[in-house]
N, C-alpha and C positions, 0 to 999 in steps of 0.2 A: 394288391397295392392298399396300402392304407388310405385315413379320409384325405392328407394329403397329396396334393398334386402330383407331388414326388417322393422319389424314396431313394435315401442316398444310401450305395452298400458298396461291400467293396468288391474291387475290381478282381475277375475272373478270364482266363485266358481266351473266354466264348464271349468278351470285351473288348476283345485288341480290335479288328475290323471295326468295330463302333466310334473307339476312343482316336484310331488314326483317321477316319471320316469328319471327327471334332478339328484336330488340328490341322487336315486338309482345308474346312471351309476357312480356316486364319489364314491362309500360307497369302505370304506379300505382305500381309498390314503386319502380322506379328510375326511372322515364324517366316526364316526364309527356308527356301525348300533342300537345301543343302541338312537343314536344322532335321527331317523327316527320318532319318537314319539314325539321329541319334537316339531320337523317340520311341524308335521303332525296338532299339536297344533297349530301351530304360524298359520297355515293357516285358519284354522277352526275358529280364535279368531280377524282375522282382520278387522273384522268388528266394534271390540270392541275398535283401537288402537286410535281413534279420526280422527282430520281432519289433523292433519298433519304429519302426516304416511301414506305411499303407500307402496304399494308393487306393481311390474312391470315384465309385462311377454316380449320377445323379440322373435317375432314369425317371419318364413320366409314361404315358401310355403312348406318345410319338416314338421312344427309344431313348438312348442316351444321348442327353442335352450337355453335359456337360463330365469331365474328371478332374482330378488334379492328388496330387502326393502332398507326406507332409514324412519328416524322416528326424528324431531327435536320437543326441550321438551327446554323453558329454555334457547331461545339463543342458543344452542350448538345443533350438527346433530349428526347421529350414522346412518350407516349402517348396515344391517339385511340379513341373507341368502341367500347372491351371489351365483351364481353359473351358470355353465354353464354345456353343455352335453360333457362326459369324448371328444366323438369322435369328435369335436366341439372347443376344446382346442387351441391358439396359433393361432386364425384366428380374432382377433380382436374385437371379440364378446363380450366378454366379457368387453372390455374397452368402446365399445359403452352403454354399458350397465351402468355402472359404472359411465362414463360423462354426460348421462341422469338425472341419479340420485342427479347426482352432482351441474346441472344445477338446476332440480326442489330445489333440497334444498337450493342452494344461490337464489332463486327466493322468498323462504319464510322469509330466516331473513337476517338483515344487517350483511353482513361481517365486521369486523374489523378489518384490518390489523397489522401483529404483527410488 
């Protein structure tokens, strides 16, 4: 890793277990148990999402602490399944991940000021 305390990188299939653990750490407070299957299906189907969609992980020497995705279609963008391990809430990790997602989205589309 670089001099940063964390690295944000593209999700790989090897990250599936860690991302499910991040999800599980937020069960009942932020996610219902029945949503776990939806999240698993989302992770399993990432390759089908196309070139303007990506899922990212935020990793430290401790492992994966956060994950979240985005998509861009027809000049509109959305965020998907963003989460941070419960024990790492309120430390700026989620903010770092969302800023990276928004930076990447902005690089893909023409932002029209309102």
